[in-house]
N, C-alpha and C positions, 0 to 999 in steps of 0.2 A: 393570518396572511394566506391569500390564495396563491399557491405556488404554480407557476406556469410550466408547461411541458417543454422546456428547452432541451436540446440534445446534449446529454451528459455521457460521454463515452468512457467507460471503465477500461483501463489498460493493465493495471497491476494490482494484485492483492497479496498481502503478507500477514500471516497470523503467527504469533510466537508465544510460547509458554516457557517461562523461566522457573527454575526450582533449585533448591540447594543440592550441591553435588554430594554424592555418596559413593564410597568405594565399591559397593555392591553393583553399581551401575554397569560395570564392564562385564560382569557375569550375566547380566540380563539383556545387554544391548542387542546381540544378534538374534536371540529368540524373539525379542519384541519387534525387530525390523522384519523378521520373517512372517509375522502375522499381518503386516500391512499389505493390502491387495491393490491392484490397479496401477502399480508402478513397476513396469517390466525391466527397467535398467537400474543399475546401482553401482556405487563405488564406495571404497572405504580406505582409511589409512590405519585401521585397527583401533583407533581412538574414537572415531565417529563414523556414522553411516549416512550416505545420501541416496535416497531412492528417487528415481526419475521417470517421467513419462514424456519422452521427446515429442510424441504426437500431439499431446495436449499442452505442452509448454508449462509443466508444473513439476514440483519436487518437494520432498520432505527431508530435512536434515535433522538427524538425531545426535545430540551431543550430551556430555556429562551434566550440563546445567541448563540446556534448552532443547526444545524441539520446535522447528520452524517450517511452516507450509508457505510456499511461494508459488504464485501463478501469474504468468504473463499472457493473460487473455481476459475477455469479458464474460466468459462462460460461467454464469452464476449457479447454474444447476451442478456443474462440475465442482465448483468451489464448495457448495453446501455438502455434496456427497463426500468429498475428500476430507473436509475438516471434521464432519461428524464421525467419519470412520476413524480418523487419526485420534481424535479425542476419546473415542470409545475404546481404542486398543492400547495406546501407549501408557496412560497413567497407571492402569493396573499391571501391565506387563513390566513396567519399569519400577513398580512398587513405590509410586509417588504418593505422598500424603498431602503436601501443600504446594501451592504455586507461590512464587514471590513476585511475579509480574506477568500480566497477560496483556498482549498488545495486538491491535488489529489496525492495518494500514491499507489505504486505497489511494491510487493515483488516477486522476481523471484528466481528460481534455474536453473543454467546452468549445467546439468550433464556432468561429464568428465569420461574418462576411466582410467585415471592415479590414482595413490595412493594419499592419503592425503599429504604425505611428498613431493611427486613430484609436486602436485598442489601448496603447500606452497612455494616451491622453485621457481615455475613459478611466483607466485605473488610477491615474493621478487625481482625477476629480472625485472618485468614489471611495478610494481606499488609502492612497498614500498621503502621508504628511511629509513634505519635502522641504525642510528648512534650508537645505544647501542652495536652493535656487535663489535665495535672497542673500547669500554670502558673497560679498564683493570680491572679485578676483578669482572665484572658484569656478572650475570648468562646469559646463552644462551637464546635468544628469541625463543620460540617454536612455537608461533602462533600469528597472528596479524589480525586486521580488518582495512580497509582503509576507513576513513570518511572525507568528504570535504563539504564545503558550496559553492554553485555555484550561479552565476548570469547570466541570459540569457534575456537581454532586460528588459521587464517589469516584468519578473518572477524571483524568487529565488528558490533554491532547496537545499536539504540535500541529499547526496549520500553516501551510505555505501556499500562496496564491500569486500568480503573475502572468504576464503576457509572454507567449513564446511563438517563434516561427518554426517552420518545418525543420530547419537545420539544427535548431536547439533542442527539439523534442526528445531525440534519443538520449541526450545527456540527462534529461529530467526523468524520463520513464525508467531508464536503466534496465533494459531487457537483460535477463540473466543468461547470457550467451553460453557461459561455461557449463551450466547445469541443464539448460532447456533446449539445446540444439545438438542433435546427433552429429558428432564429428565426422562420421562416415557418410553423411548425406550432403546434398547441396545446401549451402547457407541460405535460409529464407529471409535473412534480415534486410537485404536491399529491397525486396518486395514489401516487407512489413513497413519499412521506413517510408517508402513511396506512398503508402496508404495513409500516412499521418496528414492531418489538415494543414493547409498553408499557414494559417494563423489561428491561434486558440488561446483560451485561458487555461493554464495549468493549475491543478488543485491537488495538493498532497495532504491527506487527512490521516494523521497518526494518533489514534485514541487508545488509551491504555488504563489499566488498573494496577497501581503500585501497592506492594505490601503483601504479607502472608495471607493466604486464603485457602480454605479446604479445596482440594483438587476436585472434589465432587461437584463444585459450583462452576467448574471451568466452562462447560458447554453453555450454561446459562449466561455467563459473563461475556463470552464471545458473541452471542446473539445480541446482547445489549450494546456491545461496542459496535457491531455491524449496523444496528439500528441508528446509532448516533451518526455514523459516517453517511448513511443514506439520507437521513433527514437534513444534515448540514449541507450536503452538496446541492440539494434542492433549494434551500434558503439562499445559498451563495449565488447560484445561477439566477434566481429571481431578482435578487438585489442588484447584481452587477449589470444585468441585461435589460431590466425594465427601463423604459424611456424616461419616466419622470423621477425626480428626486424629491422626496418628502423630508421636511425638517421637523 
């Protein structure tokens, strides 16, 4: 398939590594967190540590059974730098041997020039199977989201696709206000929200590897998961927005 260059705007990235909890974790937690660079702010309740970069809208949360990187921006260079740094530091500093799940998640908006009603009609045509429309006496279905579970070799995924307007987008993107906005500064969210497209296709790709795996393979696995997400968003955009429908 020749994938076309539709506008596919990345708004959120989440990477999480799960592992078996060990009592030694609490002896290692603060030393491991101190080795992480580029996150000038932090908070803790003594049982976990969250490192924050308010300027770049990103954070890393370190818990007894997970570490999670979250970013509310499209800066892929920042994402690559931070994830590589975190994976290079935390597994040895926390004395991790195996992961039990590695997940990588991206949320996109694909802006469209059509109205929300036109986009919903397009989604009905190309994606949805709506048996309720033929159910006598049942109300008309106004809006839908398409959600499926996928399997791709050694990886599984959750995929959510649907039409959104500007008022609905904040609830779908879920900007992490608590961790990514400095409480002592002016709230940038109104300006961020005003920059969202009027009508768009929302795509949430959550791809993961379940099961025990040597922690040494963690970085390679994350790269493979990222590659899946990037290739799937291209395929989805091409299928949904190309004018012709092939059977």
